[in-house]
C-alpha positions as CSV (number, residue, x, y, z in Angstrom):
1,M,81.3,-23.8,-73.8
2,L,82.1,-26.5,-71.3
3,T,79.5,-28.8,-72.7
4,D,81.4,-28.9,-76.0
5,L,84.3,-30.3,-74.1
6,N,82.5,-32.7,-71.8
7,W,78.9,-33.8,-72.6
8,E,78.4,-34.8,-68.9
9,L,78.5,-31.2,-68.0
10,N,75.3,-30.5,-69.9
11,S,72.4,-29.2,-67.8
12,S,69.3,-27.2,-68.4
13,E,69.0,-23.6,-67.3
14,S,66.8,-24.6,-64.4
15,T,69.3,-27.1,-63.0
16,P,70.8,-26.0,-59.7
17,V,74.6,-26.1,-60.1
18,I,77.1,-25.6,-57.3
19,V,80.7,-24.9,-58.5
20,Y,83.9,-25.1,-56.4
21,T,87.2,-23.9,-57.9
22,G,90.3,-24.2,-55.9
23,R,92.7,-26.7,-54.4
24,L,91.6,-30.1,-53.3
25,H,93.0,-30.3,-49.8
26,R,91.6,-31.6,-46.5
27,D,91.9,-28.1,-44.9
28,K,89.4,-26.7,-47.4
29,G,86.5,-28.7,-45.9
30,L,85.4,-30.2,-49.2
31,E,84.4,-33.5,-47.5
32,H,81.7,-31.4,-45.7
33,L,80.6,-29.9,-49.0
34,V,80.3,-33.3,-50.7
35,R,78.4,-34.8,-47.7
36,S,76.1,-31.8,-47.6
37,F,75.4,-32.1,-51.3
38,K,73.8,-35.5,-50.6
39,Q,71.1,-33.6,-48.8
40,V,70.7,-31.1,-51.6
41,V,70.1,-34.0,-54.1
42,K,67.3,-35.3,-51.9
43,K,65.4,-32.1,-52.4
44,W,66.6,-31.2,-56.0
45,R,67.4,-34.5,-57.6
46,H,68.8,-32.8,-60.8
47,A,71.2,-30.6,-58.9
48,R,74.9,-30.8,-59.8
49,L,78.1,-30.2,-57.9
50,W,81.1,-29.4,-60.0
51,L,84.5,-29.5,-58.4
52,V,87.0,-27.8,-60.8
53,C,90.3,-28.4,-59.1
54,V,93.3,-30.6,-58.4
55,G,95.1,-31.5,-55.3
56,P,96.3,-34.1,-52.8
57,D,92.8,-35.0,-51.5
58,R,91.3,-35.9,-54.9
59,G,91.4,-39.6,-54.3
60,N,89.6,-39.3,-51.0
61,L,86.9,-37.1,-52.5
62,V,86.4,-39.4,-55.4
63,D,86.0,-42.4,-53.0
64,L,83.5,-40.4,-50.9
65,V,81.4,-39.5,-54.0
66,H,81.2,-43.2,-54.8
67,V,80.3,-44.2,-51.3
68,L,77.5,-41.6,-51.2
69,D,76.3,-42.6,-54.6
70,L,76.8,-39.1,-56.0
71,R,78.7,-40.1,-59.2
72,G,77.2,-38.1,-62.1
73,K,75.7,-35.5,-59.8
């Protein structure tokens, strides 16, 4: 189970979780996903967004997550 590997992935069965798997690249539109998730958290504060991927846009998305105060979400 993922939570055995990383306790931060622990969530209840009622927690909304959005999962993206793929390459982190500007062409994928992940910036829009992260920005939109800010609105999701306003309605469901325990919601989680899991980006399971690597790629050249990782640094930019990590910075955006910090700017939008979504770390840990």
